[in-house]
C-alpha positions in Angstrom: 2.7 -30.2 -73.5 1.2 -32.7 -72.5 3.0 -35.8 -70.6 2.6 -38.7 -69.0 4.2 -37.8 -65.6 6.3 -40.9 -63.9 9.3 -41.6 -63.4 9.4 -44.6 -65.6 11.1 -44.3 -69.3 8.5 -42.7 -71.7 8.1 -44.4 -74.9 5.4 -43.7 -78.2 5.6 -46.9 -80.1 3.1 -50.3 -79.7 3.0 -53.7 -80.5 0.4 -54.6 -82.3 -0.8 -58.9 -81.9 -1.0 -60.8 -84.9 -4.9 -61.8 -85.9 -4.8 -65.7 -85.6 -8.8 -66.3 -85.5 -11.9 -65.7 -85.5 -13.9 -64.6 -82.1 -16.3 -67.2 -81.3 -18.9 -65.3 -81.6 -18.3 -63.8 -84.7 -17.6 -67.6 -86.1 -20.0 -68.8 -84.9 -22.2 -66.3 -86.5 -20.5 -66.8 -89.9 -21.0 -70.1 -90.2 -25.1 -69.5 -89.5 -25.3 -67.4 -92.7 -22.7 -68.4 -94.4 -23.0 -71.4 -97.9 -22.6 -74.1 -96.6 -19.6 -75.1 -99.9 -17.8 -71.9 -98.3 -17.7 -73.7 -94.6 -17.3 -77.0 -95.5 -14.1 -75.4 -97.9 -12.8 -74.2 -94.4 -13.5 -76.6 -92.7 -11.5 -78.9 -95.0 -8.2 -76.9 -94.9 -8.0 -77.4 -91.7 -8.7 -81.5 -91.7 -6.6 -81.8 -94.6 -3.9 -79.6 -94.0 -5.1 -78.4 -98.1 -4.1 -74.8 -98.3 -6.6 -72.3 -98.3 -8.1 -70.1 -101.3 -6.7 -66.6 -101.5 -8.0 -64.6 -98.6 -10.4 -66.4 -97.1 -10.2 -66.9 -93.0 -9.3 -70.4 -92.0 -11.0 -71.0 -88.6 -8.2 -72.3 -85.9 -10.5 -74.1 -84.0 -12.2 -77.3 -85.6 -14.9 -77.4 -82.8 -16.1 -75.7 -79.6 -15.0 -75.4 -76.1 -16.8 -74.4 -73.4 -15.2 -70.6 -71.7 -14.9 -71.5 -68.4 -13.4 -75.2 -68.4 -10.6 -73.5 -70.5 -9.8 -71.0 -68.3 -6.9 -72.7 -65.9 -6.7 -71.8 -62.6 -4.4 -68.8 -62.6 -6.5 -67.4 -65.3 -9.4 -67.2 -63.0 -7.4 -66.2 -60.1 -6.6 -63.2 -62.2 -9.8 -62.4 -63.5 -11.3 -62.9 -59.9 -8.6 -60.2 -58.4 -8.8 -57.6 -61.5 -13.1 -57.7 -61.0 -12.9 -57.2 -57.2 -9.8 -54.3 -57.5 -9.9 -52.5 -60.0 -12.8 -50.1 -58.2 -10.1 -49.3 -55.8 -8.1 -47.9 -58.5 -7.8 -44.5 -58.9 -6.4 -42.6 -62.0 -4.3 -38.7 -60.7 -4.2 -35.7 -63.7 -1.8 -33.2 -62.0 -1.5 -29.4 -63.3 2.2 -27.3 -62.6 1.3 -23.6 -63.4 4.2 -22.2 -62.1 7.8 -23.9 -63.1 9.8 -20.7 -60.7 8.7 -23.0 -57.1 11.0 -24.8 -55.4 8.4 -27.5 -56.0 8.2 -27.5 -59.7 12.3 -26.6 -59.7 13.0 -30.0 -57.8 10.2 -31.8 -59.9 12.1 -30.8 -63.0 15.0 -32.0 -62.0 13.5 -34.9 -60.8 12.9 -35.6 -64.0 15.7 -34.3 -66.2 17.9 -37.9 -64.4 15.3 -40.0 -66.6 15.4 -40.4 -69.9 12.0 -38.2 -70.7 10.8 -35.3 -70.2 7.9 -33.2 -68.2 7.5 -30.6 -70.2 9.6 -28.0 -72.2 9.2 -24.8 -69.5 9.4 -21.8 -70.0 6.5 -21.4 -67.0 4.2 -22.8 -69.5 1.2 -24.2 -68.0 2.4 -28.5 -68.1 0.2 -31.5 -67.4 1.0 -34.9 -66.0 -0.9 -38.0 -65.3 -0.2 -40.9 -62.8 -2.0 -43.9 -60.8 -3.1 -44.7 -57.4 -5.1 -46.2 -55.0 -8.1 -46.2 -51.7 -6.2 -47.6 -48.7 -8.8 -45.6 -46.3 -13.0 -45.8 -46.1 -12.2 -42.1 -45.7 -11.0 -41.6 -49.0 -7.1 -41.4 -48.6 -5.3 -42.8 -51.6 -1.9 -43.7 -51.8 0.3 -42.5 -54.9 4.1 -41.7 -55.3 5.4 -38.5 -54.8 6.5 -38.3 -57.8 3.0 -37.9 -59.5 2.2 -35.1 -57.6 5.3 -33.2 -56.0 5.4 -29.2 -57.2 1.3 -29.3 -58.8 -0.7 -26.6 -58.3 -3.9 -28.6 -59.1 -4.7 -32.0 -58.9 -7.8 -34.1 -60.3 -8.7 -37.8 -59.9 -10.8 -40.1 -61.7 -12.6 -43.3 -60.4 -12.3 -46.6 -62.2 -15.6 -47.0 -64.7 -16.3 -43.0 -64.5 -15.5 -40.4 -66.4 -16.5 -37.2 -63.4 -13.3 -36.0 -61.8 -12.9 -34.7 -58.1 -10.4 -32.0 -56.9 -8.0 -33.4 -54.8 -5.5 -31.8 -52.2 -2.3 -33.4 -50.4 -2.1 -34.5 -47.2 1.1 -34.9 -46.7 4.5 -36.7 -48.7 7.0 -38.5 -47.8 10.0 -37.7 -50.8 12.6 -40.0 -49.4 10.1 -42.9 -50.1 8.6 -41.4 -53.1 5.1 -41.9 -51.6 2.6 -39.2 -51.0 -0.5 -39.7 -49.4 -3.7 -37.6 -51.3 -7.8 -37.1 -50.6 -10.0 -36.3 -53.3 -12.7 -33.9 -52.0 -16.5 -34.5 -52.4 -16.1 -38.7 -53.5 -19.6 -40.1 -52.4 -18.7 -43.2 -49.3 -20.0 -45.6 -51.9 -17.4 -45.4 -54.1 -14.5 -46.0 -52.3 -13.4 -49.2 -52.6 -10.2 -49.1 -50.4 -7.8 -51.8 -51.3 -6.4 -54.2 -48.6 -2.5 -54.1 -47.4 -1.2 -57.5 -47.3 2.3 -58.4 -45.9 5.9 -58.0 -48.1 7.8 -59.8 -45.8 6.0 -62.8 -46.4 6.4 -63.0 -50.2 8.4 -64.9 -52.1 9.9 -65.1 -55.7 7.7 -66.8 -58.4 4.8 -65.7 -56.7 1.8 -64.0 -58.9 2.6 -60.0 -59.6 -0.6 -58.1 -61.1 -0.3 -54.5 -62.2 -2.6 -51.7 -62.3 -2.8 -48.6 -63.6 -2.7 -46.0 -66.5 0.2 -46.6 -68.4 0.4 -44.2 -71.3 -2.8 -42.5 -70.2 -5.1 -45.9 -71.4 -7.2 -46.2 -68.6 -7.5 -49.3 -66.9 -5.3 -51.7 -67.8 -3.8 -54.6 -66.1 -0.3 -56.7 -66.5 0.4 -59.5 -64.8 4.0 -61.6 -63.9 5.5 -62.6 -61.0 7.9 -61.2 -58.4 11.0 -61.3 -60.2 13.9 -60.9 -56.7 13.8 -59.5 -52.7 16.8 -59.2 -52.7 16.9 -55.9 -55.2 17.8 -52.3 -54.0 17.9 -49.7 -56.2 17.7 -45.0 -55.4 14.5 -44.2 -54.2 13.2 -41.0 -53.3 14.6 -37.4 -53.2 17.9 -38.3 -51.5 18.7 -41.6 -54.2 18.8 -43.4 -51.0 19.2 -47.3 -51.7 15.9 -49.0 -50.6 15.3 -52.8 -50.4 12.0 -52.6 -53.2 10.4 -55.5 -55.3 11.2 -56.5 -58.6 8.8 -57.9 -60.6 8.6 -58.3 -64.5 4.7 -57.1 -65.0 4.9 -55.0 -67.5 5.0 -51.4 -65.6 5.0 -47.9 -67.7 4.4 -44.4 -67.3 1.2 -43.6 -66.2 1.8 -46.7 -63.7 3.2 -45.2 -61.3 1.3 -45.1 -57.2 -0.6 -47.8 -58.9 -0.8 -51.1 -56.9 1.3 -54.2 -57.4 -1.6 -57.4 -56.0 -1.0 -60.4 -55.4 -3.6 -63.9 -56.0 -5.3 -62.6 -52.6 -6.1 -59.4 -54.2 -4.0 -57.6 -51.3 -1.9 -54.6 -52.4 2.2 -56.3 -52.1 3.5 -52.9 -53.8 3.5 -49.5 -54.9 4.9 -49.2 -58.8 7.6 -46.8 -58.9 10.0 -47.2 -61.4 11.9 -49.6 -63.9 15.3 -50.0 -65.5 14.2 -49.7 -69.1 17.7 -51.0 -71.2 17.7 -47.7 -72.9 14.5 -48.4 -74.8 12.2 -46.0 -73.2 9.5 -48.7 -72.2 8.9 -51.9 -69.8 11.9 -54.1 -70.4 10.6 -56.7 -67.9 12.4 -55.3 -64.7 10.0 -53.2 -62.9 10.2 -51.8 -59.3 7.5 -51.1 -56.7 8.1 -50.1 -53.2 7.3 -52.7 -50.7 3.7 -52.1 -48.8 5.0 -52.1 -45.5 6.9 -49.6 -46.3 3.5 -47.5 -46.5 2.2 -49.2 -43.8 4.5 -48.3 -41.6 4.1 -44.1 -42.6 0.4 -44.7 -43.6 -0.4 -43.1 -39.6 2.1 -40.3 -40.3 0.9 -39.4 -43.9 -2.6 -39.3 -42.4 -1.8 -36.5 -39.3 0.7 -35.1 -41.8 -1.6 -31.9 -43.0 -0.4 -30.8 -45.9 3.1 -31.3 -45.0 6.7 -33.2 -45.9 7.8 -36.1 -43.6 11.1 -35.4 -43.4 14.1 -38.4 -42.8 17.2 -37.4 -40.9 20.8 -37.1 -41.5 24.1 -37.6 -40.3 25.1 -34.1 -42.3 28.5 -36.1 -43.6 30.3 -36.6 -47.4 31.5 -40.4 -47.5 33.3 -42.7 -49.3 34.5 -46.4 -49.0 37.3 -47.2 -47.4 38.4 -49.7 -49.6 38.9 -47.0 -51.6 42.4 -46.2 -50.2 45.5 -48.1 -51.2 46.3 -50.7 -48.5 49.4 -48.3 -47.9 47.4 -45.8 -47.3 45.0 -47.4 -44.7 48.0 -48.9 -42.7 49.8 -45.9 -42.4 46.6 -44.6 -41.2 45.7 -47.6 -38.9 42.4 -47.6 -40.6 40.3 -50.9 -41.1 39.9 -52.7 -44.7 36.1 -52.7 -44.0 33.9 -49.1 -42.7 32.8 -46.2 -44.1 35.1 -43.0 -44.4 34.0 -39.9 -43.3 35.6 -37.0 -46.0 33.5 -33.8 -44.6 31.8 -33.1 -41.6 28.9 -29.9 -42.6 28.7 -27.6 -40.0 25.3 -27.7 -37.9 24.9 -31.1 -38.8 24.2 -34.1 -36.1 27.7 -35.4 -36.8 29.4 -31.7 -36.1 27.7 -31.8 -32.9 28.4 -34.8 -32.1 32.3 -34.4 -32.9 32.8 -36.2 -35.6 35.8 -35.7 -37.7 36.4 -35.2 -41.2 39.1 -35.5 -43.3 41.7 -32.8 -43.0 45.1 -31.3 -44.5 47.8 -30.4 -41.8 51.0 -28.3 -42.7 54.2 -29.0 -41.6 55.5 -25.8 -40.1 59.4 -26.6 -41.1 59.2 -27.9 -44.7 55.6 -26.3 -45.6 54.5 -29.6 -46.8 51.1 -30.4 -46.6 49.7 -33.6 -45.9 46.0 -35.4 -45.9 45.1 -36.8 -43.4 41.7 -38.9 -43.9 38.7 -38.3 -41.1 36.6 -41.1 -39.1 35.8 -44.3 -40.0 32.6 -45.5 -39.3 32.2 -49.1 -39.2 29.3 -50.2 -37.7 25.6 -48.5 -36.3 24.2 -49.6 -33.5 26.5 -52.1 -33.5 25.2 -53.8 -36.4 28.4 -53.8 -39.1 28.4 -51.7 -42.8 29.6 -53.8 -44.9 29.4 -51.1 -47.4 29.4 -47.4 -47.6 25.3 -47.3 -49.0 24.7 -49.2 -45.5 25.1 -46.3 -43.7 22.6 -43.8 -45.6 20.1 -47.5 -45.3 20.3 -47.1 -42.0 20.3 -43.3 -40.5 16.7 -43.2 -42.8 15.5 -45.3 -41.4 15.6 -44.0 -38.2 13.4 -41.5 -36.3 14.3 -37.5 -35.9 15.1 -36.9 -32.6 16.5 -40.3 -32.3 19.8 -41.4 -30.7 22.2 -44.0 -32.6 25.9 -45.2 -31.6 28.1 -45.3 -34.0 31.7 -47.5 -34.1 34.4 -44.9 -34.7 38.1 -45.3 -35.5 40.3 -42.7 -35.3 43.8 -42.4 -35.3 44.1 -46.7 -34.5 41.4 -45.8 -31.7 37.9 -47.6 -31.6 35.4 -45.6 -30.2 31.3 -45.7 -29.7 30.2 -41.7 -30.6 26.8 -41.4 -29.7 25.0 -38.7 -32.6 21.1 -37.6 -31.6 19.8 -37.6 -35.2 17.7 -34.6 -36.9 16.5 -33.2 -40.3 19.6 -32.0 -41.6 19.5 -30.0 -46.1 22.7 -31.5 -46.8 22.5 -30.0 -50.1 22.0 -27.0 -49.0 24.8 -27.0 -46.5 27.2 -28.3 -49.3 25.9 -25.1 -51.4 26.4 -22.6 -49.0 30.2 -24.1 -47.4 31.3 -24.1 -51.6 30.1 -20.9 -51.7 31.5 -19.4 -48.7 35.5 -21.3 -49.7 35.0 -23.7 -47.0 
């Protein structure tokens, strides 16, 4: 089964625009060849408001116009940007032969979280498509991790060409939904790297141009504005809330990994997902990974040699301390705001630092069991945590081997705890300890 690979929703519906008039060239040709009585009748209908005879096409413009003068400044800019940047766009096709591999199963789990499928499994060969764009003159291509995750074969095509090139993954950053691939044998003259902008300089209301291959339709362009710069959505395999660019430029399945451009023709983001509202296609709320995230990760991706860029983890299960009742917080001498550690996994950075999770104690005289709350983290390197989602955001932005200072409240006492970060597979640790009954 051939499906469009994307973290976006899939739909098969198309909307057809209404016919509102002749193309100028067609109309002029018709005027030159049609009998004078027909042309005069149509013109009379337009100028006098009289109804045209049944089945007769009526001109919507009473006079010709200068095509260049009719274009607005914004339209002319969009046309210029598209013409200058379209050759930097790349169409990506993937094949997944082994659905039992760890990578394939991971991708299947990702796809199952979405309102469309990637295939019906059963070991059958599955295919998908996505978009990407050149970021260097040497042929490096940026796309979404979910486009190439688990693929056994990757091929790319360039704009305006049917020739395909085999490509390989240089490195992936699953927790940021980014990947770098490199095609083999692409002539240097065909590589058109797109300039990278600065997403920190964006403003709401600025133009946004999305390019890609939605629904497998090669080279489609949509335009809108930057709708919000304050949005955070779950990104990547860990599902950590991250800052994204929200745009109303239509983004659909197949746009994944394609560039979001500004009016200067600079890449400001990588199209990654949409909020569908249950309709299974673009509802005018699309999200793009800010280009500054790409720029930050690019050197590491280029040096990856097929590896996966890992992010650090504390190795804890957490919740919002505000979820406890006021009476419970008062009895345990806990603050009103902070991140409550419910569980500390063995072998994790948190365990090595001596952090404590919730625990159950038994009164030996009465046999009564009482659950004591764990440590509450209130700040990271002196920066207060306003909500539980801010802790994983703080940690995922750090590097492996980096040491952070956590402000922790335990038994009513505040202390600083230094934690040396490392990569830690939280899901595997949870599965292992659950199996052991811990």
